N, C-alpha and C positions, 0 to 999 in steps of 0.2 A: 865375209868372213865366217867358217865353216865353224859351228859349235857342237862336240860332242853330245850325244844323249844323255849323259848326266856329269859336272861339277864338282869335286872337293871343297871343301868352303876355303880350302890356301890357292884353286886355281882362280874361284870365281873373288878370292879378295883383291890377288893379283889383278885382275881382268874388269873388276866392276867398274867402272867409267865407261867402259866400251859396252857394258850389258845395259838392256833396260829386264828390268825388276817387278817379275808381276809374283803377287804375293797371292796364292789362290783360297786362302783360309776367308772365316765369316768377317765379317767386319768388327764384330766384338774382340774376337781373335787378334785381328790386324790390328786393333788401336791395344792390345796391350803390349804391343814389342814387333818392329816388325825392321829389316831389313832397309838401311838409309835408301833414300829416295826410291822406294818398293810405291806401285800401285796398286793399290786394291783391286782383284775381279775376282770373287766369290767365283769356286769351282761348278755352282749350279747357275753360273750366267755366264761361264766362258762360251758359249755357243752363241749368245748374243753381242759378244765382246768381240767377235770375230775378226769384222770390218776393222777396228780401231787396232785387234792386235795385227793383223797381217802390214797395218800399216805403219806400227812402233819396228815388229821384225823386218821389216824395209829398212832401214834407219838405224837398227844397233841388233845386235843376236838378245832376243829374250832369254831371261835366267828364271823358271819356273819356280818359285817356292812355297813352301806352306811349313807344320811341325813338325816331321820328321821325314817328310819325304813321300809317303804316300799318294796320297792327291796330288803333290806334283808332277807326280809319275803319271795319275789317270791324266791329268791337263797336258802335258805332253804330247800324250797317246791320241786325245783327242785334236789338239792343235795339226800333231803332222798327218791326221786323217783327212784334215782338212788345206794340205801343202802349208803349214806353217810352221818352219823348223824351230826347235826352242830346247833347252835343256833344263835338266832339274838340278837343284841344291840336294848334294848327297847329305843326309842326316837333318833338314832341313834347316828353321830359326835355331832351335835347339842345338846342332851342333855350327851354329855359325855363332854363338853365344857362348857355348863352354868353351870357346879357341878365344875366348877373350876378343871379340869383336862385338863393339855398338850394336845395340839394336833405338831405332827411334821411337819415340812415343809423343802423341798430342798434350800439348799442354794442360795444367791443369790438373786437375783428380779424375782418372780414369777406374773404374771399377774392374774387377779379377774376373778371368772370365777362366773356366778351365778349356785346357783343348779341346778338340775335338774328337777326337781317339780316347781322349777319357771319359769324355759325357756319355759316349756310344759305350763304355766300358762297365761305365755307371748304369745308365739304362737296364744294356742288355740283361746284366746282372738282376736289376731288380726286377724287371718282368718275370724272367725262369723262379728266383727265390718267391717272387708272390703265388704262381703256378704253381710250383710245388705246393705252400702252403692252402694254400685255397684248395687246393685238390685230395689236400689229409684233411683239412677241417669242414670243410664245405659239400663238394662231388668231384669222382676223382676222373671227371673230364675235364676241369680247370687245370689237367698236368698236360692237355695240348698245347696249351699257353706255351711253358716252357720248351715245347716240342718245337712249337712252331717258331720259338729263338733261335732255337739250335741250328735251324734248316734254317734259314737269315742266316746266320756265321757262316754253314760249310760254303751256301749258296754267293754271300759276301767273300770269302777267301778263295773260291775258284773264280769268278767272275773278274777278278780286284775293286769290286766295284763294294758300296756300301749306303743302300738304302736308307736305313735310319740313320748315318749323317745328317744327308740329305736334309731329311724330317727335321733333324734340329737344328738345321741351319739355318730352319727357316721361323723359330720360335724366337719370339720377339728379345730375349733375354740376346741373343746370337744375332743380331740384327743392329746396327748402328743408331746410337739416336740421332736427334736432329741437330744439326747445329745453333750454341745461342744466338738472339737476333743479331748483335752487333756485328757476327762474324756475316756479311753479305756475300760474299764471292765464294762459293764453294772448290775446296781444291780438289781435284782427281788424282788425287796422291790418297785419299781419305778413304 
């Protein structure tokens, strides 16, 4: 079965049982709510997971999701460059939930984690403000910090990539916490 490059929420919902859903957000974002039966393969680990994803794609078409769709599109392009067909979910989990479809969450108390796009905006804005303040108060050369972030944002837009998201994704609060000792068998879906 051939799957188009992007599926709307209604298309994905009607075909959900015939698709393998791959969520490319960080483990912490995934734990905050994901499509039912989704597998978590963070974007920075997608290349390492190619053999498993190739097998999954041979069984059922892949539907790649993230919070808004941008990281999913990058993952679909990466998979396509390795000969694996996949679709992205237009609007991501945000659109899925907005249309009234439920998100799965792990049992027990989970901590709230900002979406990666929000973390990037906060970090970039903070560094720009810091560079401008230090440039005024300490030394004008600190304004180069703001210029560096601006250049990075332009590069990110042109290349449709985000180095800052990759770095932020590796921070401890974006990683999945270890399972409690009583759960001896880890689930491949978490």
